[in-house]
C-alpha positions in Angstrom: -5.6 87.6 -26.0 -4.4 87.7 -22.3 -4.7 84.3 -20.7 -6.8 83.5 -17.7 -5.4 82.0 -14.5 -7.2 79.0 -13.2 -6.5 77.5 -9.8 -9.6 75.2 -9.1 -7.9 72.1 -10.5 -5.4 69.5 -9.3 -2.8 71.5 -11.3 -3.2 75.3 -11.6 -3.1 76.4 -15.3 -3.3 79.2 -17.7 -6.1 79.2 -20.2 -7.2 80.9 -23.4 -10.5 80.3 -25.0 -11.0 79.9 -28.8 -11.8 83.1 -30.8 -15.3 84.4 -30.3 -16.3 83.8 -34.0 -15.7 80.1 -33.7 -19.0 78.3 -34.6 -17.9 74.7 -34.1 -15.8 72.7 -31.7 -12.2 73.8 -31.9 -8.7 72.2 -31.5 -7.0 72.2 -28.1 -3.3 72.8 -27.6 -2.1 71.5 -24.3 1.4 72.8 -23.3 3.8 71.4 -20.8 6.4 73.8 -19.6 10.1 73.3 -18.8 11.9 73.0 -15.4 12.4 76.7 -14.9 8.7 77.4 -14.9 7.9 75.1 -12.0 6.6 76.7 -8.8 3.4 78.5 -7.7 3.4 81.6 -9.9 1.5 81.1 -13.2 3.0 84.4 -14.5 6.4 82.6 -14.9 4.9 80.6 -17.7 4.3 83.8 -19.7 8.0 84.7 -20.0 8.7 82.7 -23.2 7.5 80.2 -25.7 4.0 79.2 -26.6 2.3 80.7 -23.4 3.8 84.1 -24.2 2.8 83.8 -27.9 -0.8 83.1 -26.9 -0.8 85.8 -24.2 0.2 88.6 -26.6 -1.7 87.4 -29.7 -5.1 88.3 -30.9 -7.7 85.6 -30.5 -6.5 82.3 -31.9 -8.4 79.4 -33.6 -7.7 77.0 -30.8 -8.2 76.6 -27.1 -5.0 76.8 -25.1 -4.1 75.4 -21.7 -0.8 75.1 -19.8 -0.7 73.6 -16.3 2.1 74.3 -13.9 4.1 71.8 -11.9 5.1 72.5 -8.3 8.8 72.8 -7.6 10.7 69.5 -7.8 8.1 67.5 -9.6 8.0 66.1 -13.2 5.2 65.6 -15.7 5.6 61.9 -15.6 4.7 61.9 -11.9 1.6 64.0 -12.7 0.4 62.1 -15.8 -3.0 61.3 -14.3 -3.5 65.0 -13.4 -2.7 66.1 -16.9 -5.2 63.6 -18.3 -7.8 64.7 -15.7 -7.3 68.3 -16.8 -7.7 67.3 -20.5 -11.0 65.6 -19.6 -12.1 68.6 -17.6 -11.4 71.0 -20.5 -13.2 68.8 -23.1 -16.2 68.6 -20.8 -16.4 72.3 -20.2 -15.2 73.9 -23.4 -16.1 73.8 -27.1 -13.3 71.4 -27.9 -13.1 68.8 -30.6 -11.6 65.7 -28.8 -10.2 64.4 -32.1 -8.1 67.6 -32.5 -6.0 67.7 -29.3 -2.3 68.6 -29.7 0.2 68.0 -26.8 3.4 70.0 -26.8 6.3 70.3 -24.4 9.4 72.4 -24.0 12.5 70.9 -22.4 11.3 69.0 -19.2 7.8 69.3 -20.7 8.9 67.5 -23.8 9.8 64.4 -21.8 6.3 64.6 -20.3 4.6 65.0 -23.6 6.3 61.9 -25.0 5.4 59.9 -22.0 1.8 61.0 -21.8 1.3 60.5 -25.6 2.7 57.0 -25.5 0.5 56.2 -22.5 -2.6 57.6 -24.1 -2.1 57.6 -27.9 -5.8 57.7 -28.7 -6.2 61.1 -27.0 -3.9 63.1 -29.3 -3.9 64.3 -32.9 -0.3 65.5 -32.8 2.8 66.1 -30.7 5.2 69.0 -30.8 8.6 68.4 -29.0 10.8 71.4 -28.5 14.4 71.2 -27.0 13.7 68.0 -25.1 14.6 64.3 -25.1 12.5 61.2 -25.1 12.6 59.5 -21.7 15.1 56.7 -21.6 12.5 54.5 -20.0 10.5 54.4 -23.2 11.5 51.6 -25.5 11.1 51.3 -29.2 8.2 49.0 -28.8 6.4 51.6 -26.7 7.2 54.4 -29.2 5.3 52.3 -31.8 2.1 53.5 -30.1 2.8 56.9 -31.7 2.9 55.7 -35.3 -0.5 57.3 -36.1 0.3 60.6 -34.4 2.1 63.2 -36.5 5.1 64.6 -34.7 7.1 67.8 -35.0 10.5 67.9 -33.3 12.5 71.1 -33.0 16.1 71.4 -31.7 18.8 74.0 -31.7 22.0 73.1 -33.5 24.0 74.6 -30.6 22.0 73.1 -27.8 24.7 71.7 -25.5 22.1 69.7 -23.5 20.8 67.6 -26.4 23.0 65.7 -28.8 21.6 65.9 -32.3 22.6 62.2 -32.8 20.2 61.1 -30.0 17.3 62.9 -31.5 18.1 61.5 -35.0 18.0 58.0 -33.5 14.5 58.6 -32.1 13.4 60.0 -35.4 14.7 56.9 -37.2 13.0 54.6 -34.7 9.7 56.4 -35.1 9.9 56.3 -38.9 10.9 52.7 -38.7 7.6 51.8 -37.1 5.6 53.8 -39.7 5.5 57.1 -37.8 5.2 60.6 -39.4 7.9 62.8 -38.0 9.3 66.2 -39.1 12.6 67.0 -37.5 13.7 70.7 -37.7 17.1 71.8 -36.5 17.6 75.6 -36.0 21.4 75.8 -36.9 22.2 78.8 -34.7 19.7 78.0 -31.9 20.7 77.0 -28.4 18.3 75.3 -25.9 16.0 78.3 -25.7 14.4 78.3 -29.2 10.8 78.2 -28.0 10.0 81.8 -28.9 11.1 81.3 -32.5 9.5 77.9 -32.9 6.1 78.6 -31.6 5.7 82.0 -33.3 6.3 80.4 -36.7 3.2 80.7 -38.9 3.7 77.3 -40.4 3.6 75.6 -37.0 0.6 77.6 -35.9 -1.2 76.4 -39.0 -0.1 72.8 -38.3 -1.5 72.9 -34.8 -5.1 73.5 -36.2 -4.8 71.2 -39.2 -4.3 67.9 -37.4 -7.2 65.5 -36.6 -7.4 62.0 -35.4 -9.4 59.6 -37.7 -11.7 58.8 -34.7 -12.9 61.2 -32.1 -13.4 58.4 -29.4 -11.0 59.0 -26.6 -9.2 55.9 -25.3 
């Protein structure tokens, strides 16, 4: 379903509503793009990854939104605006607040980790693709994610991300009781987003997660 372009927000974003036959509140997938998609043209987001998958798919069983950063900014800097957008969507759309997934690609992955750690009660799952955990986050802070199922994807030939660094994060999260699936695409480089997000197993995972409580904190 072709996405809508929304600009009446602190961050412009692309949006896709849940399928018309949905008769109850639906999950929300909130996507944070990578560095190359920054700017003032929302069409850039549609070139790859989850935004393109949503744009070319038939109606999907979840609401989708992807804000866009201006040039030179990071998601960590705009954390409050991302949360404000989340609140705006929950207030205006048939979204189940206990079924919100945050996902990021590359630069967006760092943002997704940071925002999830800062607001763990808001998310039912986290999907990290081709990105690293911000070095400012310590193990004690990552413990906040122990009740949020996490999917991490990385290309085996990604020259920007040492596998060992990601394995250490996975071990840290599992050490505090977290649920983490780490998938390495052996022949993949940094740009694995098309393959990752179009996988039917991940698409099913996005709509099967739910927080035990729907109260946002």
